[in-house]
C-alpha positions as CSV (number, residue, x, y, z in Angstrom):
1,M,-25.4,-30.9,41.5
2,N,-28.2,-31.9,43.6
3,Y,-27.5,-31.7,47.4
4,I,-30.1,-34.3,49.2
5,L,-30.4,-34.8,52.7
6,F,-31.9,-38.4,53.2
7,D,-33.2,-40.1,56.3
8,E,-31.8,-43.5,57.5
9,T,-34.2,-46.2,57.9
10,N,-34.2,-46.3,61.7
11,R,-35.7,-42.6,61.9
12,Q,-38.2,-43.8,64.5
13,Q,-35.0,-43.8,66.8
14,L,-35.5,-39.7,67.5
15,F,-38.9,-40.3,68.1
16,P,-40.9,-37.9,68.8
17,F,-39.3,-35.5,66.9
18,T,-39.3,-36.9,63.8
19,L,-43.1,-37.9,63.8
20,S,-43.8,-34.2,61.8
21,R,-40.0,-33.3,60.5
22,P,-37.3,-35.1,58.5
23,V,-34.1,-35.9,60.6
24,C,-32.2,-32.9,59.1
25,E,-34.6,-30.2,60.4
26,I,-34.0,-31.2,63.7
27,R,-32.6,-28.0,65.5
28,A,-29.2,-28.8,67.4
29,G,-26.7,-25.8,68.4
30,I,-28.0,-22.6,66.8
31,L,-29.2,-24.3,63.6
32,T,-31.0,-27.0,62.4
33,I,-28.7,-29.6,60.4
34,K,-30.1,-29.1,57.1
35,Q,-29.1,-24.9,57.8
36,K,-25.4,-26.6,59.0
37,W,-25.0,-28.1,55.7
38,E,-26.6,-25.4,53.6
39,K,-23.8,-22.9,55.3
40,H,-20.9,-25.2,54.5
41,L,-21.4,-25.9,51.2
42,G,-23.0,-22.7,50.0
43,E,-26.3,-24.7,48.0
44,N,-29.7,-25.7,48.8
45,C,-30.6,-29.1,50.3
46,A,-33.5,-30.9,48.9
47,Y,-35.3,-33.6,51.3
48,H,-35.7,-37.5,51.0
49,T,-38.1,-38.4,53.6
50,A,-40.9,-40.7,54.8
51,K,-44.2,-39.7,52.1
52,Y,-46.2,-38.3,54.5
53,L,-44.3,-35.3,55.0
54,E,-43.6,-34.4,51.5
55,G,-45.7,-32.1,51.2
56,K,-44.3,-29.7,53.9
57,F,-40.7,-31.1,53.2
58,P,-40.7,-31.7,49.0
59,P,-38.3,-33.5,47.3
60,L,-36.5,-32.3,44.1
61,S,-38.7,-30.6,41.3
62,I,-38.8,-31.8,37.9
63,E,-36.9,-29.3,36.7
64,Q,-33.9,-29.7,39.5
65,S,-33.9,-33.2,38.9
66,E,-31.8,-33.8,35.6
67,K,-28.5,-33.3,37.7
68,S,-26.3,-36.0,39.7
69,C,-27.0,-36.1,43.0
70,L,-25.4,-36.2,46.3
71,Y,-27.3,-38.0,49.1
72,I,-26.0,-36.6,52.2
73,N,-27.3,-38.7,55.7
74,G,-29.4,-36.2,57.6
75,A,-28.2,-37.5,60.8
76,V,-24.8,-36.6,60.0
77,F,-23.5,-33.0,61.0
78,P,-21.3,-31.3,58.9
79,C,-17.3,-30.3,59.1
80,P,-14.9,-29.2,56.3
81,E,-12.7,-32.5,56.4
82,L,-16.2,-34.3,55.4
83,I,-17.6,-32.3,53.3
84,N,-14.1,-32.6,51.3
85,E,-14.7,-36.0,51.1
86,I,-18.4,-36.2,49.9
87,I,-17.6,-33.6,46.8
88,N,-15.1,-35.6,45.8
89,L,-16.7,-38.9,45.6
90,L,-16.8,-40.5,42.1
91,P,-20.4,-41.7,41.0
92,N,-22.1,-44.8,41.9
93,T,-20.1,-44.7,45.3
94,A,-21.1,-44.6,49.4
95,L,-19.0,-42.8,52.0
96,V,-19.8,-45.3,55.1
97,K,-18.0,-44.8,58.3
98,E,-18.7,-48.0,61.0
99,N,-21.2,-49.4,58.0
100,K,-23.1,-46.5,58.6
101,I,-23.9,-44.5,55.3
102,V,-22.8,-41.1,55.2
103,A,-23.4,-39.9,51.3
104,V,-23.8,-41.5,48.3
105,A,-23.1,-40.1,44.9
106,C,-25.2,-41.0,42.1
107,E,-25.5,-40.0,38.2
108,A,-29.0,-39.1,38.3
109,Y,-31.8,-38.6,40.5
110,H,-34.4,-40.8,41.1
111,Q,-37.8,-40.1,43.6
112,S,-38.1,-43.6,44.7
113,Y,-34.5,-44.0,45.1
114,D,-33.2,-45.4,48.5
115,P,-29.6,-44.4,49.8
116,N,-30.0,-47.2,52.8
117,N,-29.8,-49.5,50.1
118,H,-27.4,-48.5,47.2
119,G,-25.6,-51.3,46.0
120,F,-22.5,-49.0,44.9
121,A,-18.9,-49.3,45.7
122,I,-18.0,-48.5,49.3
123,V,-15.3,-45.9,50.3
124,E,-14.3,-45.6,54.1
125,S,-14.5,-42.2,55.7
126,S,-11.4,-41.3,57.4
127,S,-13.1,-38.1,58.9
128,T,-14.1,-37.8,62.7
129,I,-18.0,-37.9,62.5
130,Q,-20.6,-36.6,64.5
131,T,-24.0,-37.9,64.4
132,L,-27.6,-37.7,66.0
133,Q,-29.0,-41.0,67.0
134,K,-31.1,-40.6,70.1
135,P,-33.6,-37.9,71.0
136,W,-31.6,-36.9,74.4
137,E,-28.3,-36.3,72.4
138,I,-30.2,-33.2,70.8
139,F,-29.5,-31.5,74.6
140,A,-26.8,-33.9,75.4
141,Q,-24.4,-32.6,72.6
142,N,-25.8,-28.9,72.5
143,A,-22.5,-27.3,74.2
144,K,-20.4,-28.4,70.9
145,N,-22.9,-27.5,68.4
146,I,-23.3,-24.1,69.9
147,Q,-19.7,-23.3,69.8
148,D,-19.5,-24.8,66.2
149,D,-22.2,-22.9,64.8
150,F,-21.1,-20.2,66.7
151,V,-17.8,-19.6,65.1
152,L,-19.9,-20.6,61.4
153,L,-22.2,-17.7,61.9
154,T,-19.5,-15.0,63.2
155,K,-16.8,-15.8,61.3
156,N,-15.0,-12.3,59.6
157,R,-18.2,-10.3,61.3
158,T,-18.1,-7.8,64.4
159,S,-21.1,-7.9,66.4
160,A,-23.7,-5.0,67.1
161,I,-22.7,-3.0,70.3
162,I,-23.6,-4.0,73.4
163,D,-25.6,-2.0,75.6
164,N,-23.7,-0.5,78.6
165,S,-26.5,-1.0,80.7
166,N,-25.7,-4.8,80.9
167,Q,-23.5,-6.6,82.8
168,V,-20.9,-8.8,80.7
169,I,-18.1,-11.4,81.3
170,N,-16.0,-12.2,77.8
171,P,-17.6,-9.9,75.8
172,G,-15.1,-11.2,73.0
173,N,-17.6,-14.3,73.5
174,I,-20.9,-12.5,72.6
175,F,-22.4,-11.9,69.2
176,I,-25.5,-9.5,69.0
177,E,-27.3,-9.4,65.7
178,E,-28.6,-6.1,64.4
179,G,-32.1,-5.2,65.8
180,A,-31.7,-7.3,68.6
181,S,-32.4,-5.9,71.9
182,V,-30.4,-6.6,75.3
183,H,-30.6,-4.4,78.3
184,C,-29.9,-4.5,82.2
185,S,-29.2,-8.1,81.5
186,I,-26.2,-10.1,82.9
187,L,-24.3,-12.1,80.1
188,N,-21.7,-14.4,81.3
189,A,-19.9,-16.0,78.2
190,A,-16.9,-17.5,80.1
191,A,-18.1,-20.8,79.6
192,G,-19.4,-20.7,76.0
193,P,-20.6,-18.3,73.5
194,I,-23.5,-16.2,73.5
195,Y,-25.6,-15.7,70.4
196,I,-28.6,-13.2,70.1
197,A,-30.1,-13.2,66.7
198,K,-31.5,-10.2,64.4
199,D,-34.8,-9.0,66.5
200,A,-34.7,-10.9,69.3
201,E,-35.1,-9.4,72.7
202,V,-33.2,-10.1,75.9
203,M,-35.6,-8.1,78.4
204,E,-34.6,-6.3,82.0
205,G,-33.2,-8.7,84.7
206,S,-32.4,-11.8,82.4
207,M,-29.4,-13.5,83.6
208,I,-27.3,-15.6,81.1
209,R,-24.5,-18.1,81.5
210,G,-23.4,-19.9,77.8
211,P,-23.3,-21.4,75.8
212,F,-26.4,-19.8,74.9
213,A,-28.2,-19.1,71.7
214,L,-31.5,-17.0,71.0
215,G,-33.5,-17.3,67.9
216,E,-34.8,-14.8,65.5
217,H,-37.6,-12.6,67.1
218,S,-37.7,-14.6,70.2
219,A,-38.0,-13.1,74.0
220,L,-36.3,-14.0,77.2
221,K,-38.9,-12.6,79.6
222,M,-37.9,-10.3,82.7
223,G,-35.8,-12.2,85.0
224,A,-35.4,-15.0,83.2
225,K,-32.6,-17.7,84.4
226,I,-31.0,-19.1,81.7
227,Y,-28.2,-21.8,82.5
228,G,-26.2,-23.7,79.2
229,P,-25.8,-25.2,77.2
230,T,-29.4,-23.9,75.7
231,T,-31.0,-22.9,72.6
232,I,-34.2,-20.9,71.9
233,G,-35.3,-21.4,68.6
234,P,-36.8,-18.5,66.5
235,E,-40.3,-16.8,67.5
236,C,-40.3,-18.1,71.1
237,K,-41.3,-16.6,74.5
238,V,-39.5,-18.0,77.5
239,G,-39.1,-17.2,81.1
240,G,-38.6,-19.0,84.6
241,E,-35.4,-21.0,85.1
242,V,-34.2,-23.2,81.9
243,N,-30.9,-25.4,82.3
244,N,-29.6,-27.4,79.2
245,S,-32.5,-27.6,77.0
246,V,-33.3,-27.1,73.2
247,I,-36.3,-25.5,72.2
248,F,-37.0,-25.7,68.4
249,G,-39.0,-22.8,67.8
250,Y,-42.6,-21.2,67.7
251,S,-43.3,-22.6,71.0
252,N,-43.6,-20.8,74.6
253,K,-42.5,-21.0,78.1
254,A,-43.2,-17.8,78.8
255,H,-43.9,-18.0,83.0
256,D,-42.1,-19.3,85.9
257,G,-41.2,-22.6,86.1
258,F,-38.0,-24.8,85.5
259,L,-37.3,-27.0,82.5
260,G,-34.2,-29.0,82.4
261,N,-32.0,-31.3,80.2
262,S,-35.4,-31.3,77.8
263,V,-36.2,-31.0,74.4
264,I,-39.3,-28.8,73.1
265,G,-40.4,-29.2,69.4
266,E,-42.6,-26.6,67.7
267,W,-45.8,-25.2,68.3
268,C,-45.5,-26.2,72.1
269,N,-46.9,-24.2,75.3
270,L,-46.2,-25.0,78.8
271,G,-48.3,-22.9,81.3
272,A,-47.3,-20.8,83.7
273,D,-45.2,-22.9,86.8
274,T,-45.4,-26.0,84.7
275,N,-41.6,-28.0,85.9
276,N,-40.1,-31.1,85.0
277,S,-37.6,-33.3,87.0
278,N,-34.3,-33.9,85.5
279,L,-32.9,-36.3,88.2
280,K,-34.2,-39.4,89.6
281,N,-34.8,-39.7,93.6
282,N,-32.1,-42.6,93.7
283,Y,-30.0,-40.8,91.5
284,G,-29.9,-43.5,89.0
285,Q,-29.8,-44.0,85.0
286,V,-33.0,-42.5,83.4
287,K,-34.8,-44.4,81.1
288,V,-37.3,-43.1,78.3
289,W,-40.2,-44.7,75.9
290,D,-39.0,-45.8,72.9
291,I,-41.5,-46.0,70.0
292,A,-39.8,-48.4,67.9
293,K,-39.2,-51.0,70.3
294,N,-42.7,-50.6,72.2
295,D,-40.3,-50.6,75.5
296,W,-38.4,-48.6,77.8
297,Q,-34.5,-47.3,76.6
298,A,-32.0,-46.4,79.3
299,T,-30.5,-43.1,78.0
300,G,-26.7,-43.7,79.8
301,L,-27.8,-40.4,81.4
302,Q,-28.1,-39.2,85.3
303,F,-30.2,-36.4,84.0
304,C,-32.7,-36.2,81.5
305,G,-36.1,-34.2,81.8
306,L,-38.9,-33.7,79.3
307,L,-38.9,-34.7,75.1
308,M,-42.1,-33.1,73.8
309,G,-43.5,-33.4,70.3
310,D,-44.4,-30.7,68.2
311,H,-48.0,-29.0,68.8
312,S,-48.3,-30.6,72.2
313,K,-49.3,-28.3,75.4
314,A,-49.4,-28.3,79.1
315,G,-51.8,-26.4,81.2
316,I,-50.7,-24.3,84.1
317,N,-48.9,-26.1,87.5
318,T,-48.2,-29.5,85.1
319,M,-45.6,-31.4,86.8
320,F,-43.5,-33.9,84.3
321,N,-41.9,-36.5,85.7
322,T,-38.2,-37.8,84.9
323,G,-37.7,-38.8,81.3
324,T,-41.2,-37.8,80.1
325,V,-42.4,-38.2,76.1
326,T,-45.1,-36.8,74.7
327,G,-46.1,-37.3,70.9
328,F,-47.5,-35.1,68.4
329,C,-50.1,-32.8,69.5
330,A,-50.9,-34.1,73.4
331,N,-53.0,-32.1,75.5
332,I,-52.0,-32.5,79.0
333,F,-53.7,-31.1,82.3
334,D,-55.1,-32.7,85.2
335,G,-53.8,-32.9,88.9
336,G,-50.6,-34.9,89.9
337,F,-48.0,-36.2,87.5
338,P,-48.6,-37.7,84.0
339,P,-47.3,-40.8,82.6
340,K,-44.0,-40.7,81.6
341,Y,-45.3,-41.5,78.0
342,I,-48.2,-39.8,76.4
343,P,-49.5,-40.7,73.1
344,S,-49.7,-38.4,70.3
345,Y,-53.3,-36.5,70.4
346,S,-53.9,-37.7,74.2
347,W,-56.8,-34.9,75.7
348,G,-55.7,-34.5,79.2
349,G,-52.7,-36.7,79.2
350,H,-53.7,-39.3,82.2
351,K,-53.8,-42.9,81.7
352,N,-56.7,-44.0,79.5
353,A,-57.0,-40.4,78.6
354,P,-59.6,-39.7,75.2
355,K,-58.1,-38.8,71.9
356,F,-58.2,-35.3,71.0
357,E,-60.3,-34.9,68.3
358,L,-58.6,-34.4,65.0
359,A,-60.8,-31.2,63.3
360,K,-60.3,-29.2,66.8
361,A,-56.8,-30.3,67.0
362,M,-56.2,-28.6,63.4
363,E,-58.6,-25.9,64.8
364,V,-56.2,-24.9,67.3
365,A,-53.1,-25.1,65.1
366,T,-54.6,-22.9,62.5
367,R,-55.1,-20.3,65.3
368,V,-51.3,-20.5,66.6
369,F,-50.4,-20.4,63.0
370,E,-52.2,-17.1,62.3
371,R,-50.7,-15.7,65.7
372,R,-47.4,-15.5,63.9
373,G,-48.9,-14.4,60.4
374,L,-48.3,-18.1,59.0
375,H,-50.9,-20.3,57.2
376,F,-52.0,-23.8,58.3
377,N,-51.3,-25.5,54.8
378,E,-52.0,-29.1,52.9
379,G,-48.6,-30.1,54.1
380,D,-49.6,-29.9,57.7
381,R,-53.2,-31.0,57.0
382,A,-51.5,-34.0,55.8
383,I,-49.1,-34.5,58.7
384,F,-51.9,-34.5,61.2
385,E,-54.3,-36.4,59.6
386,Y,-51.5,-39.3,58.8
387,L,-50.5,-39.1,62.6
388,F,-54.0,-39.2,63.8
389,E,-54.8,-42.2,61.8
390,K,-51.6,-44.3,62.8
């Protein structure tokens, strides 16, 4: 059986994070959605996504394509009862919940197959289903997702010993992987779990209130103040004050400054003393830019900060207003508040800013990849070129 995670036709609703990845590669909790499915299923999952992303997120190979297939909605979160429904689907049958396609069982794989328009028999799901539909839901749902992933990752396992130089509250709700370093810090897991991944480091004087997750090879800088529910993905450096935010991975907020109710993509950098507002002066509902509608959209939230697409960077002392959205590879600097919507490849971030030249943007990306021992490949180049031309 092939398991294939597909993007819905409305994937743009998760802008800016789906500019450069399939929906299932969004980090929500400790793991990405794809990693959650693979943990539950015990199988690798393939992608079914936009053509320009396939160089980096490939579809099934010819060798794999002879098996029957289960297409699973990449915006849906797995749970045991839902998985039981999916794996018991009859061939040429679709599982649906409230008119949303959850999964489709097919007898064969077709590279151009559209699971959103299948024409098969319909079975209504009886499971309680959690989905990701809007970008701000990434931080709004983060407490539940950290808790669910914590249970999944730590079941029948024992944490590494917590060093006695730390002050700990509710140690049974803390899991430290082997190779992680945590010293002289406050770990308060009373309100939710704390998960420290392999080879991560919590430097002296850090103060952490769960739910919280720190990814592999990431570091909390000295004196960091973390309010949960917060996730920091792999290969990040984070300092200052962070509240209810998700950083996907390979991004840095290494210095003082406030980040709250925000989502930061991969390969981003927030310069020293960068801050964002997460509450309007009138305490009203926050609106953010909706690229699909080309208009502002109400979030239903009183607290909403910064939504930053991959490869975007902010210079020192940058001030982001409530509900700011940046596209892909924006380079933001200059005085005052930048606009609340900063398009991809902006150079400066201000109104009528010139474009960040494509060749220079890819040169910077190549350098930051090399710093992490990675290679900027043709799949990455295809994404940069497509989004620049788009």
